[in-house]
A tleap script that builds the chain and sets N, CA, C and O, in Angstrom:
source leaprc.protein.ff14SB
mol = sequence {
  NMET LYS ASP TYR GLN LYS ARG LEU ILE ALA
  GLU GLU LYS GLN LEU SER GLU ASN ALA LYS
  LYS LEU GLU ASP PHE ILE PHE GLU SER PRO
  VAL TYR GLU THR LEU SER ARG GLN GLN GLN
  LYS LEU SER CYS GLN GLN LEU GLY ALA MET
  GLU MET TYR CYS ARG ILE LEU ARG GLU ARG
  ILE LYS LEU GLU ASN ILE CGLU
}
set mol.1.N position { 30.419 -54.363 17.802 }
set mol.1.CA position { 29.316 -54.241 16.878 }
set mol.1.C position { 29.171 -55.569 16.117 }
set mol.1.O position { 30.161 -56.158 15.682 }
set mol.2.N position { 27.958 -56.015 15.969 }
set mol.2.CA position { 27.684 -57.273 15.289 }
set mol.2.C position { 27.803 -57.100 13.775 }
set mol.2.O position { 27.685 -55.996 13.243 }
set mol.3.N position { 28.041 -58.225 13.101 }
set mol.3.CA position { 28.235 -58.185 11.647 }
set mol.3.C position { 27.037 -57.574 10.922 }
set mol.3.O position { 27.218 -56.761 10.015 }
set mol.4.N position { 25.821 -57.949 11.305 }
set mol.4.CA position { 24.643 -57.430 10.606 }
set mol.4.C position { 24.500 -55.926 10.831 }
set mol.4.O position { 23.978 -55.219 9.969 }
set mol.5.N position { 24.959 -55.434 11.980 }
set mol.5.CA position { 24.912 -53.995 12.238 }
set mol.5.C position { 25.911 -53.263 11.345 }
set mol.5.O position { 25.618 -52.182 10.833 }
set mol.6.N position { 27.062 -53.839 11.165 }
set mol.6.CA position { 28.063 -53.253 10.269 }
set mol.6.C position { 27.531 -53.207 8.837 }
set mol.6.O position { 27.709 -52.219 8.124 }
set mol.7.N position { 26.867 -54.309 8.426 }
set mol.7.CA position { 26.300 -54.341 7.072 }
set mol.7.C position { 25.185 -53.312 6.911 }
set mol.7.O position { 25.053 -52.691 5.857 }
set mol.8.N position { 24.401 -53.140 7.939 }
set mol.8.CA position { 23.314 -52.161 7.920 }
set mol.8.C position { 23.874 -50.745 7.721 }
set mol.8.O position { 23.362 -49.973 6.909 }
set mol.9.N position { 24.907 -50.425 8.457 }
set mol.9.CA position { 25.538 -49.103 8.335 }
set mol.9.C position { 26.168 -48.932 6.951 }
set mol.9.O position { 26.028 -47.878 6.329 }
set mol.10.N position { 26.853 -49.956 6.476 }
set mol.10.CA position { 27.487 -49.877 5.149 }
set mol.10.C position { 26.440 -49.727 4.050 }
set mol.10.O position { 26.631 -48.963 3.104 }
set mol.11.N position { 25.346 -50.452 4.176 }
set mol.11.CA position { 24.282 -50.362 3.170 }
set mol.11.C position { 23.655 -48.968 3.152 }
set mol.11.O position { 23.394 -48.415 2.084 }
set mol.12.N position { 23.416 -48.410 4.326 }
set mol.12.CA position { 22.828 -47.068 4.398 }
set mol.12.C position { 23.779 -46.037 3.800 }
set mol.12.O position { 23.348 -45.129 3.090 }
set mol.13.N position { 25.058 -46.175 4.084 }
set mol.13.CA position { 26.046 -45.231 3.555 }
set mol.13.C position { 26.087 -45.290 2.036 }
set mol.13.O position { 26.058 -44.256 1.368 }
set mol.14.N position { 26.155 -46.503 1.489 }
set mol.14.CA position { 26.221 -46.669 0.037 }
set mol.14.C position { 24.950 -46.167 -0.638 }
set mol.14.O position { 25.010 -45.481 -1.658 }
set mol.15.N position { 23.813 -46.508 -0.070 }
set mol.15.CA position { 22.543 -46.070 -0.637 }
set mol.15.C position { 22.420 -44.550 -0.598 }
set mol.15.O position { 21.958 -43.934 -1.559 }
set mol.16.N position { 22.833 -43.954 0.506 }
set mol.16.CA position { 22.780 -42.504 0.631 }
set mol.16.C position { 23.656 -41.824 -0.430 }
set mol.16.O position { 23.253 -40.825 -1.026 }
set mol.17.N position { 24.837 -42.364 -0.656 }
set mol.17.CA position { 25.733 -41.817 -1.678 }
set mol.17.C position { 25.121 -41.951 -3.075 }
set mol.17.O position { 25.175 -41.017 -3.876 }
set mol.18.N position { 24.546 -43.107 -3.356 }
set mol.18.CA position { 23.933 -43.327 -4.673 }
set mol.18.C position { 22.709 -42.444 -4.885 }
set mol.18.O position { 22.481 -41.948 -5.988 }
set mol.19.N position { 21.927 -42.249 -3.836 }
set mol.19.CA position { 20.751 -41.377 -3.939 }
set mol.19.C position { 21.191 -39.940 -4.200 }
set mol.19.O position { 20.561 -39.230 -4.984 }
set mol.20.N position { 22.258 -39.514 -3.552 }
set mol.20.CA position { 22.770 -38.153 -3.772 }
set mol.20.C position { 23.242 -37.978 -5.215 }
set mol.20.O position { 23.010 -36.935 -5.826 }
set mol.21.N position { 23.897 -38.992 -5.751 }
set mol.21.CA position { 24.356 -38.926 -7.142 }
set mol.21.C position { 23.170 -38.832 -8.102 }
set mol.21.O position { 23.195 -38.056 -9.057 }
set mol.22.N position { 22.141 -39.622 -7.844 }
set mol.22.CA position { 20.962 -39.570 -8.701 }
set mol.22.C position { 20.261 -38.223 -8.569 }
set mol.22.O position { 19.810 -37.659 -9.566 }
set mol.23.N position { 20.168 -37.709 -7.358 }
set mol.23.CA position { 19.558 -36.401 -7.136 }
set mol.23.C position { 20.327 -35.310 -7.887 }
set mol.23.O position { 19.724 -34.446 -8.523 }
set mol.24.N position { 21.643 -35.355 -7.812 }
set mol.24.CA position { 22.465 -34.384 -8.538 }
set mol.24.C position { 22.226 -34.496 -10.040 }
set mol.24.O position { 22.129 -33.486 -10.737 }
set mol.25.N position { 22.132 -35.727 -10.533 }
set mol.25.CA position { 21.876 -35.941 -11.952 }
set mol.25.C position { 20.536 -35.325 -12.360 }
set mol.25.O position { 20.445 -34.640 -13.378 }
set mol.26.N position { 19.513 -35.573 -11.568 }
set mol.26.CA position { 18.174 -35.073 -11.894 }
set mol.26.C position { 18.118 -33.550 -11.871 }
set mol.26.O position { 17.532 -32.935 -12.762 }
set mol.27.N position { 18.720 -32.945 -10.864 }
set mol.27.CA position { 18.564 -31.507 -10.679 }
set mol.27.C position { 19.683 -30.644 -11.260 }
set mol.27.O position { 19.538 -29.427 -11.374 }
set mol.28.N position { 20.807 -31.282 -11.631 }
set mol.28.CA position { 21.937 -30.470 -12.077 }
set mol.28.C position { 22.493 -30.843 -13.453 }
set mol.28.O position { 23.190 -30.041 -14.074 }
set mol.29.N position { 22.197 -32.026 -13.922 }
set mol.29.CA position { 22.798 -32.470 -15.184 }
set mol.29.C position { 21.941 -32.079 -16.389 }
set mol.29.O position { 20.737 -32.338 -16.407 }
set mol.30.N position { 22.552 -31.462 -17.382 }
set mol.30.CA position { 21.812 -31.154 -18.603 }
set mol.30.C position { 21.403 -32.431 -19.360 }
set mol.30.O position { 20.475 -32.404 -20.169 }
set mol.31.N position { 22.082 -33.521 -19.100 }
set mol.31.CA position { 21.754 -34.790 -19.753 }
set mol.31.C position { 20.352 -35.243 -19.355 }
set mol.31.O position { 19.633 -35.830 -20.163 }
set mol.32.N position { 19.967 -34.971 -18.111 }
set mol.32.CA position { 18.644 -35.381 -17.629 }
set mol.32.C position { 17.549 -34.833 -18.538 }
set mol.32.O position { 16.580 -35.532 -18.834 }
set mol.33.N position { 17.697 -33.601 -18.977 }
set mol.33.CA position { 16.688 -32.964 -19.828 }
set mol.33.C position { 16.577 -33.622 -21.200 }
set mol.33.O position { 15.571 -33.457 -21.889 }
set mol.34.N position { 17.611 -34.368 -21.598 }
set mol.34.CA position { 17.568 -35.035 -22.901 }
set mol.34.C position { 16.858 -36.393 -22.830 }
set mol.34.O position { 16.565 -36.995 -23.864 }
set mol.35.N position { 16.585 -36.868 -21.628 }
set mol.35.CA position { 15.898 -38.153 -21.466 }
set mol.35.C position { 14.428 -38.009 -21.832 }
set mol.35.O position { 13.853 -36.922 -21.766 }
set mol.36.N position { 13.844 -39.115 -22.213 }
set mol.36.CA position { 12.403 -39.103 -22.485 }
set mol.36.C position { 11.651 -38.790 -21.194 }
set mol.36.O position { 12.181 -38.971 -20.098 }
set mol.37.N position { 10.428 -38.326 -21.331 }
set mol.37.CA position { 9.609 -38.036 -20.144 }
set mol.37.C position { 9.450 -39.280 -19.277 }
set mol.37.O position { 9.438 -39.199 -18.048 }
set mol.38.N position { 9.328 -40.433 -19.933 }
set mol.38.CA position { 9.178 -41.689 -19.186 }
set mol.38.C position { 10.435 -41.985 -18.368 }
set mol.38.O position { 10.345 -42.384 -17.207 }
set mol.39.N position { 11.607 -41.787 -18.976 }
set mol.39.CA position { 12.859 -41.998 -18.251 }
set mol.39.C position { 13.003 -41.000 -17.099 }
set mol.39.O position { 13.464 -41.364 -16.017 }
set mol.40.N position { 12.615 -39.758 -17.326 }
set mol.40.CA position { 12.669 -38.750 -16.262 }
set mol.40.C position { 11.755 -39.150 -15.102 }
set mol.40.O position { 12.138 -39.078 -13.935 }
set mol.41.N position { 10.553 -39.567 -15.450 }
set mol.41.CA position { 9.586 -39.978 -14.427 }
set mol.41.C position { 10.119 -41.160 -13.626 }
set mol.41.O position { 10.039 -41.173 -12.398 }
set mol.42.N position { 10.661 -42.151 -14.326 }
set mol.42.CA position { 11.194 -43.319 -13.643 }
set mol.42.C position { 12.390 -42.970 -12.759 }
set mol.42.O position { 12.550 -43.533 -11.676 }
set mol.43.N position { 13.220 -42.050 -13.217 }
set mol.43.CA position { 14.365 -41.610 -12.407 }
set mol.43.C position { 13.886 -40.954 -11.112 }
set mol.43.O position { 14.449 -41.195 -10.044 }
set mol.44.N position { 12.861 -40.139 -11.211 }
set mol.44.CA position { 12.305 -39.491 -10.017 }
set mol.44.C position { 11.671 -40.517 -9.082 }
set mol.44.O position { 11.810 -40.418 -7.862 }
set mol.45.N position { 10.985 -41.490 -9.645 }
set mol.45.CA position { 10.393 -42.543 -8.822 }
set mol.45.C position { 11.483 -43.369 -8.140 }
set mol.45.O position { 11.352 -43.750 -6.977 }
set mol.46.N position { 12.549 -43.637 -8.872 }
set mol.46.CA position { 13.672 -44.382 -8.298 }
set mol.46.C position { 14.273 -43.610 -7.137 }
set mol.46.O position { 14.555 -44.188 -6.087 }
set mol.47.N position { 14.471 -42.308 -7.315 }
set mol.47.CA position { 15.017 -41.491 -6.242 }
set mol.47.C position { 14.102 -41.524 -5.016 }
set mol.47.O position { 14.582 -41.644 -3.889 }
set mol.48.N position { 12.811 -41.422 -5.226 }
set mol.48.CA position { 11.872 -41.485 -4.113 }
set mol.48.C position { 11.956 -42.806 -3.369 }
set mol.48.O position { 11.913 -42.837 -2.140 }
set mol.49.N position { 12.078 -43.900 -4.116 }
set mol.49.CA position { 12.196 -45.220 -3.493 }
set mol.49.C position { 13.507 -45.345 -2.714 }
set mol.49.O position { 13.544 -45.918 -1.625 }
set mol.50.N position { 14.570 -44.807 -3.285 }
set mol.50.CA position { 15.862 -44.854 -2.609 }
set mol.50.C position { 15.825 -44.046 -1.312 }
set mol.50.O position { 16.358 -44.480 -0.291 }
set mol.51.N position { 15.202 -42.882 -1.355 }
set mol.51.CA position { 15.093 -42.046 -0.159 }
set mol.51.C position { 14.252 -42.727 0.918 }
set mol.51.O position { 14.582 -42.652 2.102 }
set mol.52.N position { 13.178 -43.387 0.517 }
set mol.52.CA position { 12.343 -44.113 1.473 }
set mol.52.C position { 13.129 -45.250 2.115 }
set mol.52.O position { 13.095 -45.429 3.332 }
set mol.53.N position { 13.836 -46.012 1.292 }
set mol.53.CA position { 14.639 -47.122 1.779 }
set mol.53.C position { 15.713 -46.610 2.738 }
set mol.53.O position { 15.980 -47.239 3.762 }
set mol.54.N position { 16.324 -45.485 2.414 }
set mol.54.CA position { 17.356 -44.894 3.268 }
set mol.54.C position { 16.767 -44.493 4.631 }
set mol.54.O position { 17.391 -44.703 5.670 }
set mol.55.N position { 15.574 -43.920 4.610 }
set mol.55.CA position { 14.911 -43.562 5.879 }
set mol.55.C position { 14.641 -44.801 6.724 }
set mol.55.O position { 14.792 -44.770 7.945 }
set mol.56.N position { 14.244 -45.886 6.075 }
set mol.56.CA position { 13.991 -47.138 6.791 }
set mol.56.C position { 15.285 -47.667 7.407 }
set mol.56.O position { 15.303 -48.074 8.568 }
set mol.57.N position { 16.358 -47.660 6.633 }
set mol.57.CA position { 17.640 -48.115 7.172 }
set mol.57.C position { 18.086 -47.252 8.349 }
set mol.57.O position { 18.582 -47.770 9.349 }
set mol.58.N position { 17.908 -45.940 8.229 }
set mol.58.CA position { 18.296 -45.044 9.333 }
set mol.58.C position { 17.469 -45.315 10.584 }
set mol.58.O position { 17.991 -45.247 11.697 }
set mol.59.N position { 16.199 -45.618 10.415 }
set mol.59.CA position { 15.351 -45.938 11.550 }
set mol.59.C position { 15.804 -47.241 12.204 }
set mol.59.O position { 15.830 -47.347 13.430 }
set mol.60.N position { 16.156 -48.221 11.395 }
set mol.60.CA position { 16.661 -49.483 11.942 }
set mol.60.C position { 17.971 -49.261 12.699 }
set mol.60.O position { 18.181 -49.843 13.763 }
set mol.61.N position { 18.849 -48.420 12.151 }
set mol.61.CA position { 20.108 -48.103 12.828 }
set mol.61.C position { 19.818 -47.431 14.160 }
set mol.61.O position { 20.441 -47.746 15.173 }
set mol.62.N position { 18.876 -46.511 14.153 }
set mol.62.CA position { 18.509 -45.816 15.376 }
set mol.62.C position { 17.963 -46.787 16.420 }
set mol.62.O position { 18.310 -46.693 17.597 }
set mol.63.N position { 17.119 -47.710 15.998 }
set mol.63.CA position { 16.568 -48.705 16.920 }
set mol.63.C position { 17.629 -49.632 17.500 }
set mol.63.O position { 17.485 -50.137 18.614 }
set mol.64.N position { 18.691 -49.850 16.739 }
set mol.64.CA position { 19.797 -50.694 17.198 }
set mol.64.C position { 20.764 -49.908 18.091 }
set mol.64.O position { 21.691 -50.486 18.659 }
set mol.65.N position { 20.553 -48.619 18.213 }
set mol.65.CA position { 21.443 -47.754 18.994 }
set mol.65.C position { 22.878 -47.803 18.480 }
set mol.65.O position { 23.836 -47.824 19.253 }
set mol.66.N position { 22.999 -47.819 17.158 }
set mol.66.CA position { 24.311 -47.759 16.530 }
set mol.66.C position { 24.337 -46.555 15.608 }
set mol.66.O position { 23.429 -46.372 14.798 }
set mol.67.N position { 25.344 -45.753 15.721 }
set mol.67.CA position { 25.433 -44.584 14.851 }
set mol.67.C position { 26.825 -44.131 14.640 }
set mol.67.O position { 27.055 -43.154 13.928 }
savepdb mol mol.pdb
quit
């Protein structure tokens, strides 16, 4: 496996873990409800961007035939 392929897999793994943590925070943490509406909105937008980026990385991994 080439170095850039290893980095691609590592980046997708890390991003996926971070997105899951943010998702858990949004949907399960009582602290989320104490944030301002603007902070809540931005957190949701961030999660959406992270999920989109993760899908892109997974597609690139698939195209490289590495999994």
